C-alpha positions as CSV (number, residue, x, y, z in Angstrom):
1,M,16.6,11.4,-38.7
2,T,15.5,15.0,-39.1
3,Q,18.5,17.2,-38.3
4,L,19.4,20.8,-37.8
5,H,21.7,22.5,-40.4
6,H,24.6,20.2,-41.0
7,N,27.2,22.8,-40.0
8,I,25.6,23.4,-36.6
9,F,27.2,21.8,-33.6
10,Q,24.4,20.8,-31.2
11,P,24.5,18.3,-28.4
12,A,21.3,16.3,-27.7
13,F,18.7,18.6,-26.2
14,I,18.4,16.5,-23.0
15,F,21.8,17.9,-21.9
16,A,21.2,20.9,-19.7
17,D,22.0,22.5,-16.4
18,N,20.6,20.5,-13.4
19,M,20.5,17.2,-15.3
20,V,21.1,13.8,-13.7
21,L,23.2,11.0,-15.3
22,Q,22.7,7.3,-14.4
23,R,25.2,6.1,-11.9
24,D,27.4,3.0,-12.5
25,Q,26.9,3.1,-16.3
26,K,29.0,4.6,-19.0
27,I,27.8,8.1,-19.7
28,P,26.6,8.5,-23.4
29,V,27.2,11.9,-25.0
30,W,25.8,12.5,-28.5
31,G,24.6,15.2,-31.0
32,L,25.1,16.8,-34.4
33,G,27.9,18.6,-36.1
34,K,29.8,19.2,-39.3
35,T,31.1,16.0,-40.9
36,G,34.7,15.4,-39.9
37,A,34.8,17.9,-37.1
38,A,36.3,16.9,-33.7
39,V,34.1,17.0,-30.6
40,Q,35.7,17.2,-27.2
41,T,33.8,16.3,-24.0
42,S,35.1,16.9,-20.5
43,L,33.7,16.2,-17.1
44,L,34.9,18.6,-14.3
45,Q,34.6,18.7,-10.6
46,D,35.0,22.3,-9.5
47,D,37.7,23.4,-11.9
48,T,39.5,20.1,-12.0
49,V,39.1,18.0,-15.2
50,L,38.3,14.5,-14.3
51,E,38.1,13.0,-17.8
52,T,38.2,14.1,-21.4
53,R,37.0,12.1,-24.5
54,C,36.9,13.0,-28.1
55,A,34.9,11.9,-31.1
56,E,34.6,12.8,-34.8
57,V,31.4,13.8,-36.4
58,Q,30.4,11.0,-38.9
59,E,29.2,11.4,-42.5
60,D,25.6,11.5,-41.4
61,G,26.3,14.5,-39.2
62,T,26.1,12.7,-35.9
63,F,28.7,12.1,-33.1
64,Y,28.6,9.7,-30.2
65,L,31.0,9.0,-27.3
66,E,31.0,7.7,-23.8
67,L,32.5,8.9,-20.5
68,S,33.5,6.4,-17.8
69,A,30.9,5.1,-15.4
70,R,30.8,6.8,-12.0
71,P,29.1,6.0,-8.7
72,G,26.2,8.0,-7.5
73,S,27.0,10.9,-5.2
74,F,26.0,14.4,-4.4
75,T,29.0,15.9,-6.2
76,R,28.1,18.8,-8.5
77,Y,29.8,18.2,-11.9
78,T,30.2,20.4,-14.9
79,L,29.9,18.9,-18.4
80,I,31.6,20.7,-21.3
81,L,31.2,19.9,-25.0
82,E,33.4,21.7,-27.5
83,C,33.6,21.6,-31.3
84,Q,35.5,24.1,-33.4
85,D,34.7,27.5,-32.0
86,K,31.5,26.5,-30.2
87,K,31.2,25.5,-26.6
88,F,28.4,24.2,-24.4
89,V,28.7,24.3,-20.6
90,Y,26.3,22.4,-18.4
91,R,26.5,23.1,-14.7
92,D,25.1,21.4,-11.5
93,V,25.1,18.0,-13.2
94,L,24.5,15.1,-10.8
95,I,25.1,11.4,-11.0
96,G,22.5,9.2,-9.4
97,E,19.4,7.1,-10.3
98,V,17.3,8.0,-13.4
99,Y,13.9,6.5,-14.2
100,L,11.9,6.9,-17.4
101,A,8.3,7.9,-16.8
102,A,5.9,7.2,-19.7
103,G,2.2,6.7,-20.4
104,Q,-0.7,9.0,-20.9
105,S,-2.7,11.6,-19.0
106,N,-2.6,10.1,-15.5
107,M,1.2,9.9,-15.7
108,E,1.3,13.4,-17.2
109,F,-1.1,14.7,-14.6
110,P,0.7,17.6,-12.9
111,I,1.2,18.5,-9.3
112,L,-0.7,21.7,-10.0
113,F,-4.0,19.7,-10.0
114,S,-3.1,17.0,-7.5
115,Q,-4.2,16.5,-3.9
116,N,-2.1,18.2,-1.2
117,R,-0.4,20.4,-3.8
118,N,0.1,23.3,-1.3
119,Q,1.8,20.9,1.1
120,L,4.1,19.6,-1.6
121,L,5.1,23.1,-2.6
122,E,5.9,24.0,1.0
123,Q,8.1,21.0,1.3
124,A,10.1,21.8,-1.9
125,N,13.5,21.8,-0.3
126,N,15.5,18.9,-1.9
127,P,17.9,19.8,-4.7
128,N,18.8,16.2,-5.1
129,L,15.4,15.4,-6.7
130,R,15.5,16.2,-10.4
131,F,13.0,15.8,-13.2
132,C,13.0,16.4,-17.0
133,R,9.9,16.9,-19.2
134,I,10.3,15.9,-22.8
135,Y,7.7,17.4,-25.2
136,R,6.9,19.0,-28.5
137,D,5.1,22.3,-27.7
138,V,2.5,22.4,-30.6
139,P,-1.3,22.2,-30.8
140,N,-2.6,18.6,-31.0
141,E,-4.1,19.2,-34.4
142,V,-0.6,19.7,-35.9
143,P,0.4,16.5,-37.6
144,R,3.0,14.4,-35.8
145,M,6.5,14.1,-37.3
146,R,6.9,11.1,-39.6
147,E,10.5,10.4,-39.0
148,P,12.9,10.2,-36.0
149,Q,13.5,13.6,-34.5
150,F,16.6,15.1,-32.9
151,E,15.2,18.4,-31.7
152,V,12.9,18.4,-28.7
153,T,12.0,20.6,-25.7
154,A,13.7,19.2,-22.6
155,I,13.3,21.1,-19.4
156,W,15.1,20.0,-16.2
157,G,13.8,21.1,-12.8
158,R,14.9,20.7,-9.2
159,G,13.1,19.6,-6.1
160,D,14.0,22.7,-4.1
161,S,12.2,25.0,-6.5
162,S,8.4,25.3,-6.0
163,A,8.2,27.1,-9.3
164,D,9.5,24.0,-11.1
165,L,7.0,21.6,-9.5
166,D,3.6,22.7,-10.7
167,P,3.9,21.2,-14.2
168,V,5.7,18.1,-13.1
169,S,4.1,14.6,-13.1
170,A,2.6,14.1,-9.7
171,V,3.0,10.3,-9.8
172,A,6.6,10.3,-11.0
173,Y,7.6,13.0,-8.5
174,S,5.9,11.1,-5.7
175,F,7.9,8.1,-6.8
176,I,11.3,9.8,-6.6
177,W,10.3,11.6,-3.4
178,H,9.5,8.4,-1.6
179,L,12.3,6.3,-3.2
180,Y,14.9,8.9,-2.1
181,R,13.9,8.3,1.5
182,M,13.5,4.5,1.2
183,T,16.9,4.1,-0.3
184,G,18.5,6.0,2.6
185,E,19.2,9.3,0.7
186,K,22.4,7.7,-0.8
187,W,22.3,9.5,-4.2
188,P,20.2,11.9,-6.3
189,I,17.1,10.5,-8.0
190,A,15.5,11.8,-11.1
191,F,13.0,11.0,-13.8
192,V,12.6,11.8,-17.5
193,D,9.0,12.1,-18.4
194,I,7.8,11.3,-22.0
195,S,4.1,10.8,-21.2
196,K,1.4,12.4,-23.4
197,G,-2.3,12.7,-22.5
198,G,-4.5,10.4,-24.5
199,A,-1.5,8.6,-26.1
200,R,-2.1,4.9,-27.0
201,L,0.6,2.4,-26.4
202,E,1.3,1.9,-30.1
203,T,2.4,5.5,-30.6
204,F,5.5,4.7,-28.6
205,L,6.4,1.7,-30.9
206,T,8.5,1.5,-34.0
207,R,7.2,0.2,-37.4
208,S,8.9,-3.1,-37.0
209,Q,7.5,-3.6,-33.5
210,I,3.9,-2.9,-34.7
211,D,4.5,-5.3,-37.6
212,S,5.5,-8.0,-35.1
213,L,2.2,-7.7,-33.3
214,P,-0.6,-9.1,-35.6
215,L,-3.5,-8.5,-33.3
216,L,-2.5,-4.9,-32.6
217,H,-1.8,-4.4,-36.3
218,K,-5.3,-5.7,-37.1
219,I,-6.9,-3.2,-34.7
220,I,-4.9,-0.3,-36.0
221,S,-5.9,-1.1,-39.6
222,E,-9.6,-1.5,-38.7
223,E,-9.5,1.9,-37.0
224,N,-7.9,3.5,-40.1
225,R,-4.8,4.5,-38.1
226,E,-2.2,3.1,-40.5
227,E,0.5,5.4,-42.0
228,D,-1.5,6.2,-45.1
229,H,-4.0,8.0,-42.7
230,W,-1.4,10.2,-41.0
231,G,-2.5,13.8,-40.6
232,T,-6.2,13.0,-41.0
233,H,-7.2,12.7,-37.3
234,G,-7.5,16.3,-36.3
235,V,-7.0,16.8,-32.5
236,D,-6.2,13.1,-32.2
237,N,-3.0,13.5,-34.2
238,Y,-0.9,12.7,-31.2
239,N,-2.0,9.1,-31.6
240,E,-0.5,8.6,-35.0
241,I,1.3,5.4,-34.8
242,M,5.0,5.9,-34.0
243,G,4.4,9.6,-33.3
244,M,5.6,9.6,-29.7
245,Y,8.4,7.2,-30.6
246,Y,9.7,9.7,-33.2
247,E,9.1,12.8,-31.1
248,R,9.9,11.8,-27.6
249,V,11.9,8.5,-27.6
250,C,14.3,9.2,-30.4
251,P,15.6,12.5,-29.1
252,I,16.7,10.8,-25.8
253,K,17.4,7.4,-27.1
254,H,20.9,7.0,-25.8
255,I,20.3,7.9,-22.1
256,K,20.6,5.2,-19.5
257,V,18.0,4.7,-16.8
258,K,17.5,2.4,-13.8
259,G,13.9,1.4,-14.6
260,I,10.6,2.2,-16.3
261,L,7.5,3.8,-14.7
262,W,4.4,3.3,-16.7
263,Y,0.8,4.6,-16.2
264,Q,-1.3,4.1,-19.4
265,G,-4.1,2.1,-20.9
266,E,-7.2,4.3,-21.0
267,G,-6.7,4.7,-24.7
268,N,-6.2,1.0,-25.4
269,L,-9.1,-0.6,-23.5
270,G,-12.6,-1.2,-24.8
271,T,-13.1,-4.7,-26.1
272,Q,-11.7,-8.1,-25.2
273,E,-9.7,-8.1,-28.4
274,K,-8.0,-4.8,-27.4
275,S,-7.2,-6.1,-24.0
276,D,-5.8,-9.3,-25.5
277,A,-3.7,-7.3,-27.9
278,Y,-2.3,-5.1,-25.1
279,I,-0.4,-8.0,-23.5
280,P,2.2,-8.7,-26.2
281,A,2.2,-5.0,-27.2
282,F,3.2,-3.9,-23.7
283,E,5.8,-6.6,-23.5
284,E,7.3,-5.5,-26.9
285,L,7.2,-1.9,-25.7
286,C,9.3,-2.8,-22.6
287,R,11.8,-4.8,-24.7
288,G,12.2,-1.7,-26.9
289,F,12.8,0.6,-23.9
290,S,15.3,-1.9,-22.6
291,R,17.2,-1.8,-25.9
292,Y,17.3,2.0,-25.9
293,F,17.8,2.8,-22.3
294,G,19.3,-0.3,-20.7
295,V,22.7,-2.0,-21.0
296,D,23.7,-4.9,-23.2
297,G,20.1,-6.0,-23.9
298,E,19.3,-6.7,-20.2
299,E,15.7,-6.2,-19.4
300,L,14.9,-3.1,-17.4
301,P,12.7,-3.4,-14.4
302,V,9.2,-2.1,-15.1
303,I,6.6,-0.8,-12.6
304,Y,3.2,-0.1,-13.9
305,V,-0.1,1.2,-12.5
306,M,-3.3,-0.6,-12.9
307,L,-5.9,1.9,-14.1
308,A,-8.2,3.7,-11.6
309,P,-12.0,3.0,-11.6
310,F,-14.0,4.9,-14.2
311,D,-17.4,4.4,-15.8
312,Y,-16.3,3.3,-19.2
313,S,-19.8,2.1,-20.0
314,E,-20.3,5.7,-21.3
315,W,-17.7,4.7,-23.9
316,N,-19.6,1.5,-24.8
317,A,-17.0,-0.4,-22.9
318,E,-19.1,-1.8,-20.0
319,L,-16.5,-4.5,-19.2
320,G,-13.6,-2.6,-20.8
321,L,-11.8,-1.8,-17.6
322,P,-12.0,-5.2,-15.8
323,Q,-10.9,-6.9,-19.0
324,F,-8.0,-4.5,-19.2
325,W,-7.1,-5.2,-15.5
326,E,-7.1,-8.9,-16.4
327,A,-4.6,-8.2,-19.2
328,Q,-2.4,-6.1,-16.9
329,H,-2.3,-8.8,-14.3
330,Q,-1.4,-11.4,-17.0
331,I,1.6,-9.3,-17.9
332,A,2.9,-9.4,-14.3
333,L,2.4,-13.1,-14.2
334,N,4.4,-13.4,-17.5
335,H,7.4,-11.4,-16.1
336,P,7.8,-12.1,-12.4
337,D,11.4,-11.2,-12.4
338,T,11.2,-7.8,-14.1
339,M,7.7,-6.3,-13.7
340,R,5.4,-5.3,-10.9
341,E,1.7,-4.2,-11.0
342,I,0.2,-1.6,-8.7
343,P,-3.6,-1.8,-8.0
344,I,-5.0,1.5,-6.9
345,Y,-8.8,1.0,-7.0
346,D,-9.1,1.7,-3.2
347,L,-7.8,5.3,-3.5
348,P,-10.2,8.3,-3.4
349,L,-11.8,9.2,-6.8
350,E,-12.2,12.9,-6.2
351,Y,-11.1,14.7,-9.4
352,I,-11.7,18.4,-8.6
353,P,-9.1,20.0,-6.2
354,S,-11.2,22.1,-3.8
355,E,-8.6,24.9,-3.7
356,L,-8.7,25.3,-7.5
357,A,-12.4,24.7,-8.1
358,D,-13.1,28.4,-8.6
359,T,-9.9,29.1,-10.5
360,Y,-10.4,26.9,-13.6
361,S,-13.5,26.1,-15.7
362,P,-15.3,22.7,-14.8
363,E,-14.1,21.3,-18.2
364,T,-10.5,21.4,-16.9
365,F,-11.3,18.4,-14.6
366,H,-12.5,15.0,-15.5
367,P,-13.3,11.9,-13.3
368,I,-10.9,9.8,-15.3
369,H,-8.1,11.8,-13.5
370,P,-8.3,11.2,-9.8
371,I,-6.3,13.9,-8.0
372,C,-5.0,11.4,-5.3
373,K,-1.6,10.8,-6.9
374,F,0.9,10.8,-4.1
375,P,0.0,7.3,-2.7
376,V,0.3,5.9,-6.3
377,G,3.9,7.0,-6.5
378,K,4.6,5.7,-3.0
379,R,3.3,2.2,-4.0
380,M,5.5,2.3,-7.0
381,A,8.5,3.2,-4.8
382,E,7.7,0.3,-2.5
383,A,7.7,-2.0,-5.5
384,A,11.0,-0.6,-6.7
385,M,12.6,-1.3,-3.3
386,E,11.9,-5.0,-3.8
387,L,12.2,-5.3,-7.6
388,V,15.2,-3.0,-8.2
389,Y,17.0,-2.8,-4.9
390,H,16.1,-6.3,-3.5
391,V,14.9,-5.0,-0.1
392,G,12.0,-6.7,1.6
393,D,9.4,-9.2,0.5
394,P,8.2,-9.4,-3.1
395,Y,5.8,-6.6,-3.9
396,M,2.9,-8.9,-5.0
397,P,-0.8,-7.9,-4.7
398,P,-2.9,-11.0,-3.7
399,Y,-4.2,-12.9,-6.7
400,P,-6.2,-16.2,-7.1
401,I,-4.3,-19.4,-7.8
402,S,-7.1,-22.0,-7.4
403,Y,-10.9,-22.4,-7.1
404,E,-12.7,-25.1,-5.3
405,L,-16.4,-25.6,-5.9
406,S,-18.6,-27.3,-3.3
407,S,-22.4,-27.6,-3.3
408,D,-23.2,-24.1,-2.3
409,R,-20.0,-22.1,-2.2
410,I,-16.6,-21.5,-3.9
411,T,-13.3,-21.3,-2.0
412,V,-10.6,-19.2,-3.7
413,T,-7.0,-19.7,-2.7
414,F,-4.7,-16.7,-3.2
415,A,-1.1,-16.2,-3.7
416,A,-0.2,-13.5,-1.2
417,V,2.9,-12.3,0.7
418,S,1.0,-12.0,4.0
419,A,-2.4,-12.9,5.4
420,L,-5.6,-11.6,3.8
421,K,-7.8,-9.1,5.5
422,S,-10.5,-6.5,4.8
423,L,-9.0,-3.1,4.1
424,N,-11.4,-1.3,6.3
425,G,-12.2,-4.0,8.8
426,E,-15.8,-4.4,7.5
427,N,-17.3,-7.3,5.7
428,L,-15.7,-8.2,2.4
429,C,-17.2,-6.5,-0.6
430,G,-16.8,-6.9,-4.4
431,F,-17.4,-10.7,-4.8
432,C,-20.0,-12.1,-7.2
433,V,-21.0,-15.6,-8.1
434,C,-23.2,-17.2,-10.8
435,G,-25.0,-20.5,-11.3
436,A,-25.5,-22.5,-14.5
437,D,-27.5,-19.5,-15.9
438,R,-24.2,-17.5,-15.9
439,R,-25.9,-14.5,-14.3
440,F,-23.6,-13.1,-11.7
441,V,-25.0,-11.6,-8.5
442,P,-23.4,-10.0,-5.5
443,A,-22.2,-12.6,-2.9
444,K,-21.0,-12.8,0.6
445,A,-17.4,-13.6,1.3
446,E,-15.4,-14.7,4.4
447,I,-11.7,-15.1,4.9
448,S,-10.8,-18.7,5.9
449,G,-7.3,-19.2,7.4
450,E,-4.7,-16.9,6.0
451,K,-5.1,-17.0,2.2
452,D,-8.5,-18.6,1.4
453,V,-11.8,-16.8,0.8
454,V,-15.1,-18.6,0.9
455,I,-17.8,-17.0,-1.3
456,Y,-21.5,-17.8,-1.4
457,S,-25.0,-16.3,-2.1
458,D,-28.5,-17.2,-1.0
459,K,-29.6,-16.5,-4.6
460,V,-27.3,-19.1,-6.1
461,Q,-27.6,-22.6,-4.8
462,H,-24.9,-24.2,-6.9
463,P,-22.3,-21.5,-7.9
464,V,-20.0,-22.3,-10.8
465,A,-17.9,-19.2,-11.1
466,V,-16.8,-16.2,-9.1
467,T,-15.5,-12.7,-9.8
468,Y,-13.9,-10.1,-7.6
469,A,-13.9,-6.3,-8.3
470,F,-14.8,-7.2,-11.8
471,E,-16.6,-4.0,-12.9
472,N,-15.5,-0.5,-14.0
473,I,-16.5,1.1,-10.7
474,N,-15.1,-1.3,-8.2
475,H,-14.1,1.3,-5.6
476,C,-15.9,-0.5,-2.7
477,S,-14.0,-3.8,-3.2
478,N,-11.9,-4.2,-0.1
479,L,-9.8,-7.4,-0.1
480,C,-6.1,-6.9,0.6
481,D,-3.1,-8.4,2.4
482,S,-1.8,-7.4,5.8
483,E,0.3,-4.6,4.3
484,G,-2.7,-3.1,2.6
485,R,-1.9,-4.2,-1.0
486,M,-5.2,-4.6,-2.8
487,A,-6.1,-7.9,-4.4
488,V,-6.1,-8.0,-8.2
489,P,-9.6,-7.9,-9.8
490,F,-10.4,-11.2,-11.4
491,R,-13.0,-13.7,-12.8
492,S,-12.6,-17.4,-12.5
493,D,-13.4,-18.0,-16.2
494,R,-14.1,-16.2,-19.4
495,I,-17.3,-18.0,-20.3
496,A,-20.0,-15.6,-21.8
497,S,-22.0,-14.3,-18.8
498,E,-24.1,-11.5,-17.6
499,Y,-22.0,-9.6,-15.0
500,F,-23.4,-7.7,-12.1
501,S,-22.8,-4.0,-12.6
502,S,-23.4,-1.3,-10.0
503,E,-23.3,1.1,-12.9
504,K,-26.1,-0.6,-14.7
505,Q,-28.1,-0.9,-11.5
506,K,-27.8,2.9,-10.9
507,K,-29.1,3.6,-14.4
508,Q,-32.1,1.4,-13.8
509,M,-33.1,3.1,-10.6
């Protein structure tokens, strides 16, 4: 691990004023120092010392100790670390819930550019909401570090400071804002954000993890992104494999969190092979996060966002997004006890905030970044209430479990928590069917009973397969359950077909 000068006493950089420590878990404290030196750590309430622990700096220049677990509360603590003649004092430390936020640009996307930003800033009055941004403040063209890092920029902010909010992840902030209220305002809630715009999943993995994933390893090699090509990718250097693991995971690797928030995938979609590779890679990523930030190897709960609609045909990935949604859904099916998926394709796709349109150049904004972020975080919080806090029915978007073919129609039966409906009360949209020629065409659909949908088309006498919302721009698809949870996009089989595409249709007009 890259270290500071061996004689310098330096706690991990995530320790700071305003930080939040995970409740009901032993509190890890670590850092660097001179070999053999004694490190003393104390936790104080007001001026009263509640606990003191000591550790010796090891031969490799590191120290590690743990303070006792404490329940969540609104008590303001002071954390003091001392070694020889150097002393660090961290004030206004809280103990509550901490979540790890990770992914790429849509997780990193700041409140500054989000919808309803002015309203959010006006409501910045809660000091019990905290957030920490982990980053390395250098230009993208600078090569990534090739070994685990200790030093990092870590900035903690508070929810009662509008000045702190603009650069904060809009999705993650929305999550803690809603979760704080849903949990009854029992304890502080915070997130630590390690996301990076454009980052592929594999940059958060270790070498051994990548080696355990043959299909991902094959893709990395074919794209000349192995270690022997480090530093040759210009502005894409943030995607060097293991780069984010070394620079953003390693510096905080001992903290404890309640769960994982993930919004990523744009950098990994494109082909069926890439989508297939994503399933075991994401599962391995979550196992790694659980080892670092969980307790005793127990799997941490993971809540992840299914990507927003975007015309990936411009990236030569005409089916890239629906294939990726398919992979994301399979992950949820594989891990019903620890993971929840969040479809968001019904949300508005505006990407230029009207109040900022004249302030920034048009290149600042991109349709891959919808500005409607607050509902995304709210849905993640609703999922957390069930998955993490075991309140309410399972957070499960409707998805197909069986298909029945009759002479002129297909009946799809869904797994759903509540009865199906049309989101907007209009006719169902987004379904397509095909005949033996495997050419899909738009179809009519009707809800039958509570959890069946009957699909048919005058243009296909004997349908053999069905899709729903299975295109990059599926924003008009409107099947949901009674609580408004959108149905998962799907296709009934993966036989080679010509899929209907509104994108293609627009280009032909």
